[in-house]
All heavy atoms as an XYZ file, in Angstrom:
674
protein
N     -16.217      0.242      3.604
C     -14.764      0.122      3.480
C     -14.278      1.495      3.957
O     -14.663      2.529      3.428
C     -14.412     -0.196      2.113
C     -12.959     -0.238      1.710
S     -12.391     -0.652      0.188
C     -12.936     -2.335      0.032
N     -13.208      1.528      4.795
C     -12.720      2.663      5.253
C     -11.849      3.363      3.977
O     -11.549      2.776      3.116
C     -11.631      2.303      6.331
C     -11.499      0.798      6.204
C     -12.668      0.259      5.490
N     -11.755      4.726      4.174
C     -11.024      5.490      3.124
C      -9.630      4.868      2.701
O      -9.237      4.822      1.559
C     -10.776      6.892      3.562
N      -8.890      4.385      3.829
C      -7.641      3.547      3.355
C      -7.766      2.428      2.616
O      -6.994      2.046      1.666
C      -6.998      3.257      4.734
O      -7.638      2.349      5.353
N      -8.958      1.701      2.767
C      -9.251      0.590      2.010
C      -9.588      0.949      0.607
O      -9.198      0.228     -0.406
N     -10.288      1.970      0.408
C     -10.606      2.559     -0.964
C      -9.253      2.870     -1.792
O      -9.213      2.580     -2.878
C     -11.505      3.757     -0.945
C     -11.775      4.271     -2.220
C     -12.920      3.338     -0.244
N      -8.359      3.670     -1.055
C      -7.025      4.047     -1.667
C      -6.273      2.815     -2.059
O      -5.749      2.747     -3.077
C      -6.369      5.010     -0.738
C      -6.907      6.411     -0.720
C      -6.224      7.263      0.271
N      -4.716      7.381     -0.036
C      -3.847      7.643      0.872
N      -4.201      7.959      2.142
N      -2.548      7.665      0.544
N      -6.244      1.901     -1.168
C      -5.435      0.749     -1.337
C      -6.076     -0.064     -2.495
O      -5.332     -0.688     -3.260
C      -5.407     -0.144     -0.046
N      -7.362     -0.312     -2.573
C      -7.985     -0.981     -3.718
C      -7.696     -0.337     -5.040
O      -7.584     -0.961     -6.042
C      -9.519     -1.044     -3.364
N      -7.684      1.089     -5.087
C      -7.415      1.693     -6.324
C      -5.889      1.471     -6.788
O      -5.583      1.263     -7.863
C      -7.585      3.270     -6.087
N      -4.946      1.484     -5.736
C      -3.604      1.107     -6.059
C      -3.493     -0.410     -6.557
O      -2.805     -0.663     -7.614
C      -2.740      1.285     -4.734
C      -2.673      2.797     -4.356
C      -1.253      0.673     -4.986
C      -1.986      2.940     -3.089
N      -4.103     -1.269     -5.975
C      -4.165     -2.725     -6.466
C      -4.750     -2.825     -7.684
O      -4.256     -3.547     -8.610
C      -5.002     -3.522     -5.461
N      -5.836     -2.034     -8.143
C      -6.359     -2.140     -9.355
C      -5.414     -1.639    -10.505
O      -5.328     -2.185    -11.555
C      -7.600     -1.274     -9.378
N      -4.599     -0.541    -10.263
C      -3.708     -0.034    -11.110
C      -2.572     -1.029    -11.293
O      -2.052     -1.204    -12.427
C      -3.083      1.274    -10.658
C      -4.243      2.335    -10.712
C      -3.716      3.737    -10.303
N      -2.767      4.327    -11.209
C      -2.144      5.515    -11.120
N      -2.325      6.047     -9.904
N      -1.320      5.893    -12.034
N      -2.095     -1.625    -10.272
C      -1.148     -2.678    -10.376
C      -1.551     -3.797    -11.282
O      -0.948     -4.377    -12.089
C      -0.659     -3.245     -9.063
C       0.044     -2.167     -8.192
C       0.319     -2.739     -6.743
C       1.349     -1.653     -8.798
N      -2.754     -4.260    -11.036
C      -3.468     -5.436    -11.815
C      -3.630     -4.987    -13.201
O      -3.438     -5.879    -14.085
C      -4.819     -5.710    -11.175
O      -4.680     -6.230     -9.982
N      -3.740     -3.765    -13.565
C      -3.811     -3.260    -14.934
C      -2.583     -3.541    -15.702
O      -2.571     -3.600    -17.029
C      -4.260     -1.772    -15.152
O      -3.136     -0.937    -14.687
N      -1.472     -3.770    -15.057
C      -0.307     -4.151    -15.821
C       0.147     -5.455    -15.597
O       1.436     -5.907    -15.730
C       0.970     -3.135    -15.431
C       0.684     -1.657    -16.014
C       1.240     -3.041    -13.959
N      -0.830     -6.357    -15.138
C      -0.477     -7.706    -14.855
C       0.104     -8.140    -13.590
O       0.628     -9.294    -13.595
N       0.072     -7.315    -12.656
C       0.528     -7.514    -11.256
C      -0.701     -7.764    -10.313
O      -1.013     -6.803     -9.663
C       1.454     -6.488    -10.825
C       2.736     -6.253    -11.605
C       3.507     -5.124    -11.099
C       3.397     -7.520    -11.729
N      -1.238     -8.971    -10.229
C      -2.275     -9.199     -9.157
C      -1.832     -8.776     -7.866
O      -0.749     -9.462     -7.253
C      -2.713    -10.688     -9.399
C      -1.624    -11.342    -10.171
C      -0.756    -10.238    -10.812
N      -2.505     -8.013     -7.111
C      -2.232     -7.491     -5.811
C      -3.118     -8.137     -4.775
O      -4.329     -8.403     -4.911
C      -2.163     -6.036     -5.695
N      -2.461     -8.181     -3.526
C      -3.198     -8.684     -2.397
C      -3.458     -7.422     -1.458
O      -2.449     -6.627     -1.379
C      -2.476     -9.713     -1.449
C      -2.046    -10.896     -2.303
C      -1.209    -11.920     -1.460
N       0.136    -11.328     -1.176
C       1.162    -11.285     -2.039
N       0.984    -11.753     -3.301
N       2.366    -10.878     -1.654
N      -4.586     -7.255     -0.985
C      -5.002     -6.129     -0.167
C      -5.355     -6.786      1.205
O      -6.217     -7.530      1.329
C      -6.044     -5.286     -0.659
C      -6.420     -4.076      0.290
C      -5.658     -4.795     -2.043
N      -4.607     -6.234      2.262
C      -4.945     -6.639      3.638
C      -5.318     -5.468      4.626
O      -4.385     -4.512      4.622
C      -3.878     -7.456      4.157
C      -3.476     -8.719      3.494
C      -2.462     -9.536      3.943
O      -1.855     -9.172      5.106
O      -2.007    -10.580      3.460
N      -6.300     -5.770      5.456
C      -6.632     -4.634      6.310
C      -5.823     -5.018      7.664
O      -5.989     -6.134      8.176
C      -8.156     -4.655      6.573
C      -8.986     -4.058      5.377
C      -8.812     -2.543      5.184
O      -8.473     -1.850      6.281
O      -8.903     -2.216      4.201
N      -5.336     -3.941      8.246
C      -4.615     -4.085      9.627
C      -5.199     -3.046     10.370
O      -5.947     -2.110     10.099
C      -3.078     -3.911      9.420
C      -2.526     -5.036      8.508
N      -2.169     -6.162      9.093
C      -2.251     -5.030      7.263
C      -1.543     -6.969      7.997
N      -1.651     -6.210      6.948
N      -4.802     -3.045     11.810
C      -5.357     -2.063     12.676
C      -5.164     -0.678     12.380
O      -5.997      0.170     12.446
C      -4.816     -2.401     14.134
N      -3.963     -0.294     11.907
C      -3.675      1.110     11.637
C      -3.365      1.392     10.166
O      -3.185      2.637      9.881
N      -3.497      0.442      9.332
C      -3.194      0.798      7.858
C      -3.741     -0.434      7.007
O      -4.208     -1.315      7.534
C      -1.658      0.766      7.621
C      -1.068     -0.476      7.935
N      -0.555     -0.935      9.102
C      -0.755     -1.419      6.990
C       0.035     -2.104      9.028
N      -0.052     -2.457      7.816
N      -3.792     -0.194      5.706
C      -4.226     -1.068      4.744
C      -3.025     -1.346      3.904
O      -2.348     -0.409      3.422
C      -5.398     -0.663      3.869
O      -6.485     -0.373      4.765
C      -5.810     -1.695      2.884
N      -2.613     -2.621      3.720
C      -1.519     -3.078      2.931
C      -1.773     -3.613      1.630
O      -2.815     -4.245      1.406
C      -0.605     -3.850      3.782
N      -0.869     -3.397      0.605
C      -0.992     -3.855     -0.815
C       0.322     -4.474     -1.027
O       1.281     -3.843     -0.831
C      -1.351     -2.702     -1.788
C      -1.375     -3.250     -3.144
C      -2.573     -2.046     -1.490
N       0.318     -5.752     -1.509
C       1.544     -6.522     -1.930
C       1.276     -7.141     -3.251
O       0.173     -7.556     -3.528
C       2.018     -7.545     -0.855
C       2.514     -6.955      0.404
C       3.060     -8.136      1.314
O       2.974     -9.298      0.878
O       3.493     -7.747      2.372
N       2.423     -7.244     -4.039
C       2.374     -7.907     -5.220
C       3.765     -8.381     -5.606
O       4.781     -7.832     -5.160
C       1.702     -7.022     -6.463
O       1.632     -7.952     -7.647
C       2.849     -6.028     -6.838
N       3.917     -9.579     -6.239
C       5.095    -10.092     -6.747
C       5.412     -9.395     -8.036
O       4.537     -9.357     -8.912
C       4.990    -11.652     -6.859
C       4.626    -12.375     -5.636
C       5.430    -12.031     -4.481
O       6.813    -12.042     -4.541
O       4.942    -11.817     -3.386
N       6.676     -9.155     -8.267
C       7.161     -8.403     -9.511
C       8.085     -9.239    -10.324
O       9.165     -9.614     -9.730
C       7.707     -7.036     -9.191
C       8.049     -6.382    -10.516
C       6.865     -6.164     -8.431
N       7.702     -9.926    -11.375
C       8.641    -10.490    -12.228
C       9.774     -9.794    -12.756
O       9.600     -8.485    -12.798
C       7.717    -11.222    -13.351
C       6.672    -10.086    -13.472
C       6.458     -9.504    -12.096
N      10.917    -10.360    -13.008
C      11.977     -9.739    -13.574
C      11.889     -9.240    -14.926
O      12.325     -8.417    -15.533
C      13.294    -10.531    -13.426
C      13.706    -10.757    -12.109
C      15.127    -11.332    -12.026
O      16.050    -11.032    -12.751
O      15.408    -11.946    -10.935
N      10.741     -9.745    -15.510
C      10.419     -9.525    -17.020
C       9.456     -8.473    -17.133
O       9.041     -8.222    -18.225
C       9.851    -10.875    -17.681
O       8.791    -11.292    -16.985
N       9.087     -7.754    -16.093
C       8.206     -6.564    -16.186
C       8.698     -5.542    -17.163
O       9.885     -5.027    -17.052
C       7.998     -5.991    -14.875
C       6.830     -4.848    -14.852
C       5.436     -5.606    -15.056
C       6.810     -4.233    -13.409
N       7.990     -5.142    -18.149
C       8.399     -4.176    -19.157
C       8.668     -2.818    -18.584
O       8.004     -2.510    -17.690
C       7.413     -4.049    -20.198
C       6.410     -5.382    -19.900
C       6.644     -5.799    -18.532
N       9.588     -2.160    -19.112
C      10.067     -0.852    -18.664
C       8.843      0.029    -18.559
O       8.655      0.834    -17.718
C      11.183     -0.301    -19.411
N       8.053      0.011    -19.693
C       6.836      0.965    -19.738
C       5.806      0.741    -18.675
O       5.154      1.565    -18.256
C       6.235      1.017    -21.122
C       5.728     -0.431    -21.560
C       6.863     -1.146    -22.337
O       7.955     -0.793    -22.531
O       6.508     -2.208    -22.772
N       5.834     -0.529    -18.079
C       4.909     -0.760    -16.951
C       5.387     -0.208    -15.683
O       4.608      0.057    -14.757
C       4.730     -2.308    -16.824
O       4.142     -2.990    -18.001
N       6.669     -0.020    -15.486
C       7.286      0.424    -14.352
C       6.675      1.853    -13.989
O       6.452      2.230    -12.899
C       8.873      0.457    -14.307
C       9.268     -0.782    -13.897
C       9.880     -1.696    -14.775
C       9.287     -1.339    -12.590
N      10.248     -2.765    -13.922
C      10.019     -2.555    -12.527
C       8.895     -0.878    -11.456
C      10.042     -3.388    -11.503
C       9.060     -1.689    -10.156
C       9.647     -2.824    -10.286
N       6.475      2.648    -15.088
C       5.772      3.940    -14.912
C       4.417      3.836    -14.200
O       4.175      4.637    -13.190
C       5.757      4.741    -16.145
C       5.081      6.125    -15.979
C       4.987      6.731    -17.185
N       6.242      7.252    -17.593
C       6.642      8.440    -18.063
N       5.789      9.188    -18.454
N       7.872      8.657    -18.438
N       3.656      2.950    -14.691
C       2.273      2.884    -14.069
C       2.518      2.291    -12.592
O       1.857      2.889    -11.739
C       1.418      1.800    -14.841
C       0.213      1.474    -14.179
C       1.253      2.299    -16.214
N       3.321      1.312    -12.334
C       3.610      0.789    -11.050
C       4.107      1.991    -10.095
O       3.603      2.035     -8.990
C       4.656     -0.374    -11.096
C       5.117     -0.716     -9.789
C       4.131     -1.434    -11.815
N       5.024      2.812    -10.543
C       5.490      3.810     -9.623
C       4.452      4.855     -9.408
O       4.393      5.390     -8.211
C       6.802      4.395    -10.118
C       8.025      3.522    -10.185
C       9.163      4.052    -10.910
C       8.354      3.006     -8.777
N       3.613      5.154    -10.346
C       2.548      6.196    -10.204
C       1.554      5.519     -9.209
O       1.011      6.315     -8.409
C       1.971      6.504    -11.544
C       2.861      7.526    -12.467
C       2.191      7.610    -13.739
O       1.213      7.024    -14.157
O       2.907      8.329    -14.497
N       1.285      4.423     -9.321
C       0.323      3.762     -8.424
C       0.749      3.678     -6.982
O       0.049      4.102     -6.051
C      -0.018      2.315     -8.893
N       1.959      3.300     -6.714
C       2.424      3.163     -5.334
C       2.830      4.586     -4.721
O       2.712      4.840     -3.421
C       3.704      2.343     -5.084
C       3.287      0.887     -5.421
C       4.780      2.719     -5.846
N       2.954      5.669     -5.595
C       3.099      6.922     -5.097
C       1.935      7.530     -4.479
O       1.981      8.381     -3.653
C       3.604      7.886     -6.319
N       0.782      6.989     -4.674
C      -0.459      7.274     -3.998
C      -0.535      6.758     -2.540
O      -1.296      7.186     -1.862
C      -1.711      6.765     -4.814
C      -1.863      7.363     -6.208
C      -2.047      8.932     -6.219
O      -2.623      9.398     -5.375
O      -1.269      9.559     -7.029
N       0.370      5.895     -2.138
C       0.290      5.229     -0.819
C       1.081      6.278      0.136
O       1.813      7.168     -0.213
C       1.008      4.013     -0.839
N       1.045      5.962      1.405
C       1.699      6.667      2.346
C       3.215      6.251      2.563
O       4.052      7.170      2.853
C       1.042      6.671      3.770
C      -0.386      7.366      3.778
O      -0.445      8.361      3.215
O      -1.260      6.694      4.254
N       3.410      5.090      2.299
C       4.707      4.428      2.238
C       4.674      3.359      1.183
O       3.641      2.651      1.065
C       5.096      3.808      3.624
C       5.202      4.864      4.681
C       5.766      4.190      5.995
N       5.680      2.792      5.966
C       5.735      1.869      7.017
N       5.917      2.413      8.172
N       5.805      0.622      6.757
N       5.767      3.074      0.699
C       6.000      2.001     -0.251
C       7.455      1.510     -0.269
O       8.331      2.177      0.219
C       5.367      2.226     -1.661
C       6.207      3.342     -2.435
C       7.200      2.923     -3.190
C       5.936      4.619     -2.391
C       7.977      3.883     -3.905
C       6.427      5.589     -3.161
C       7.595      5.175     -3.850
N       7.595      0.409     -0.764
C       9.004     -0.295     -0.891
C       9.037     -1.501     -1.814
O       8.061     -1.925     -2.205
N      10.258     -1.982     -1.979
C      10.515     -2.975     -2.905
C      11.520     -3.985     -2.271
O      12.528     -3.443     -1.806
C      11.005     -2.422     -4.232
C      11.286     -3.542     -5.282
C      10.213     -3.908     -5.900
C      12.555     -3.869     -5.608
C      10.312     -4.920     -6.887
C      12.731     -4.935     -6.731
C      11.505     -5.346     -7.343
N      11.198     -5.196     -2.080
C      12.047     -6.231     -1.464
C      12.456     -7.097     -2.418
O      11.452     -7.822     -3.049
C      11.328     -6.701     -0.250
C      12.036     -7.782      0.624
C      13.421     -7.220      1.215
C      11.116     -8.408      1.549
N      13.718     -7.306     -2.647
C      14.186     -8.345     -3.633
C      15.279     -9.335     -2.808
O      16.183     -8.779     -2.361
C      14.824     -7.762     -4.819
N      14.866    -10.574     -2.856
C      15.898    -11.505     -2.246
C      15.948    -12.794     -3.135
O      15.137    -13.040     -4.048
C      15.292    -11.996     -0.938
O      14.157    -12.808     -1.095
C      14.954    -10.798      0.020
N      16.946    -13.444     -2.950
C      17.227    -14.663     -3.815
C      16.373    -15.835     -3.436
O      15.888    -16.676     -4.203
C      18.720    -15.113     -3.710
O      18.968    -15.266     -2.382
N      15.846    -15.663     -2.212
C      14.936    -16.764     -1.679
C      13.344    -16.575     -1.986
O      12.677    -17.471     -2.269
C      15.055    -16.923     -0.281
C      16.396    -17.380      0.379
C      16.475    -17.390      1.851
C      16.781    -18.709     -0.209
N      12.984    -15.210     -1.842
C      11.592    -14.874     -2.032
C      11.130    -14.208     -3.246
O       9.919    -13.799     -3.331
C      11.125    -14.258     -0.789
C      11.206    -15.070      0.380
O      11.101    -16.359      0.438
N      11.443    -14.541      1.600
N      12.111    -13.938     -4.117
C      11.736    -13.151     -5.364
C      11.750    -11.728     -5.043
O      12.379    -11.052     -4.205
N      10.937    -10.954     -5.778
C      10.690     -9.496     -5.762
C       9.320     -9.140     -5.433
O       8.388     -9.409     -6.056
C      11.125     -8.919     -7.040
C      12.493     -9.294     -7.457
C      12.824     -9.107     -8.922
N      12.065     -8.219     -9.764
C      12.576     -7.219    -10.588
N      13.918     -7.202    -10.568
N      11.739     -6.486    -11.234
N       9.184     -8.506     -4.220
C       7.857     -8.094     -3.703
C       7.844     -6.617     -3.629
O       8.644     -5.971     -3.006
C       7.547     -8.700     -2.458
O       7.685    -10.039     -2.388
C       6.249     -8.254     -1.708
N       6.669     -5.944     -4.277
C       6.419     -4.523     -4.118
C       5.424     -4.350     -2.999
O       4.332     -5.153     -3.102
C       5.969     -4.047     -5.441
C       5.646     -2.549     -5.460
C       6.841     -1.725     -5.419
C       4.827     -2.194     -6.774
N       5.468     -3.484     -2.102
C       4.630     -3.273     -1.076
C       4.162     -1.817     -0.919
O       4.949     -0.955     -1.223
C       4.956     -3.837      0.287
C       6.270     -3.194      0.806
C       7.400     -3.805      0.614
C       6.315     -2.025      1.647
N       8.424     -2.897      1.288
C       7.736     -1.943      1.765
C       5.401     -1.210      2.154
C       8.215     -0.787      2.614
C       5.939     -0.036      2.860
C       7.357     -0.010      3.070
N       2.974     -1.477     -0.569
C       2.421     -0.134     -0.228
C       1.564     -0.288      1.011
O       0.903     -1.168      1.178
C       1.774      0.317     -1.456
N       1.683      0.830      1.721
C       0.842      1.101      2.930
C       0.072      2.371      2.857
O       0.647      3.385      2.605
C       1.762      0.983      4.191
C       0.992      1.426      5.455
C       2.373     -0.341      4.293
N      -1.263      2.281      3.103
C      -2.089      3.464      3.339
C      -2.516      3.588      4.785
O      -3.245      2.551      5.421
C      -3.336      3.377      2.437
C      -4.219      4.634      2.654
C      -2.849      3.194      0.939
N      -2.197      4.670      5.490
C      -2.536      4.746      6.790
C      -4.054      4.989      7.057
O      -4.591      5.698      6.220
C      -1.700      5.853      7.555
C      -0.310      5.472      7.639
N       0.357      4.542      8.356
C       0.725      6.210      6.937
C       1.581      4.499      8.103
N       1.901      5.539      7.222
N      -4.539      4.472      8.123
C      -5.894      4.800      8.478
C      -5.931      6.131      9.118
O      -4.978      6.495      9.809
C      -6.544      3.576      9.354
C      -6.617      2.298      8.511
C      -7.408      1.350      9.300
C      -7.582      0.103      8.516
N      -8.143     -1.010      9.176
N      -7.085      6.792      9.082
C      -7.209      8.163      9.588
C      -7.085      7.969     11.115
O      -7.513      7.233     11.818
C      -8.307      8.909      9.176
N      -6.332      9.103     11.704
C      -6.257      9.270     13.190
C      -7.459      9.990     13.583
O      -7.834     11.057     13.027
C      -4.970      9.983     13.615
C      -4.998     10.227     15.071
C      -3.773      9.231     13.218
N      -8.143      9.696     14.683
C      -9.311     10.356     15.068
C      -9.094     11.797     15.480
O      -8.019     12.066     15.991
C      -9.883      9.775     16.379
C      -8.976      8.539     16.500
C      -7.919      8.498     15.519
N      -9.774     12.763     14.979
C      -9.476     14.173     15.202
C     -10.142     14.828     16.457
O      -9.922     15.784     16.929
C      -9.939     14.915     14.032
O     -11.498     14.805     13.740
N     -11.045     13.906     17.120
C     -11.598     14.375     18.339
C     -11.446     13.205     19.429
O     -11.090     12.197     19.099
C     -13.209     14.556     18.146
O     -13.824     13.400     17.669
C     -13.335     15.719     17.087
N     -11.809     13.669     20.621
C     -11.639     12.536     21.681
C     -10.392     12.598     22.371
O      -9.715     13.582     22.131
N     -10.141     11.558     23.273
C      -8.943     11.646     23.972
C      -7.708     10.896     23.317
O      -7.295      9.972     23.685
C      -9.244     10.973     25.336
C      -8.203     11.066     26.280
O      -7.361     11.921     26.176
O      -8.173     10.306     27.291
N      -7.255     11.575     22.178
C      -6.309     11.042     21.401
C      -4.995     10.979     22.166
O      -4.255      9.960     22.019
C      -6.107     11.807     20.052
C      -4.975     11.310     19.193
C      -7.437     11.865     19.348
N      -4.675     11.911     22.995
C      -3.361     11.855     23.655
C      -3.276     11.020     24.972
O      -2.267     10.817     25.431
N      -4.419     10.401     25.237
C      -4.373      9.572     26.460
C      -4.652     10.375     27.722
O      -4.737     11.534     27.804
N      -4.655      9.690     28.838
C      -5.004     10.380     30.115
C      -3.950     11.410     30.545
O      -4.473     12.341     31.281
C      -5.066      9.178     31.084
C      -4.464      8.048     30.399
C      -4.428      8.257     28.975
N      -2.797     11.340     30.148
C      -1.674     12.404     30.491
C      -1.872     13.656     29.814
O      -1.372     14.631     30.087
C      -0.383     11.860     30.433
O      -0.070     11.576     28.998
N      -2.836     13.658     28.748
C      -2.951     14.863     27.846
C      -4.427     15.406     28.107
O      -4.894     16.049     27.262
C      -2.662     14.571     26.482
C      -1.263     14.207     26.148
N      -0.775     12.922     26.278
C      -0.291     15.009     26.019
C       0.569     12.865     25.887
N       0.786     14.224     25.766
N      -4.907     15.282     29.167
C      -6.311     15.879     29.412
C      -6.381     17.334     29.550
O      -5.372     17.921     29.933
C      -6.951     15.235     30.672
C      -7.347     13.717     30.492
C      -7.877     13.028     31.769
O      -8.167     13.737     32.694
N      -8.129     11.769     31.673
N      -7.388     17.940     29.121
C      -7.509     19.347     29.189
C      -8.128     19.922     30.369
O      -8.963     19.331     30.982
C      -8.187     19.977     27.862
C      -7.481     19.596     26.758
C      -8.309     19.880     25.458
N      -7.865     19.066     24.395
C      -7.621     19.446     23.133
N      -7.999     20.618     22.814
N      -7.174     18.665     22.384
């Protein structure tokens, strides 16, 4: 599992510890974590939730009347440090 997957799994585990089962999905450039957040989530659980998603590279909260409340977090995959990262126009 790539490092981003390990970080995302740790975030998901912390969310699960407060009763928020999370989905982890691998994508080409990042690993995503999502969970549904009930309106009844206790205030003390929010501290754990915010500490967990603070470990991500990006996170957000989407609340709509149609789809409920979704918390998401993204962990970027590492950019290669060697090779032709800049493409053909950046050759040395």
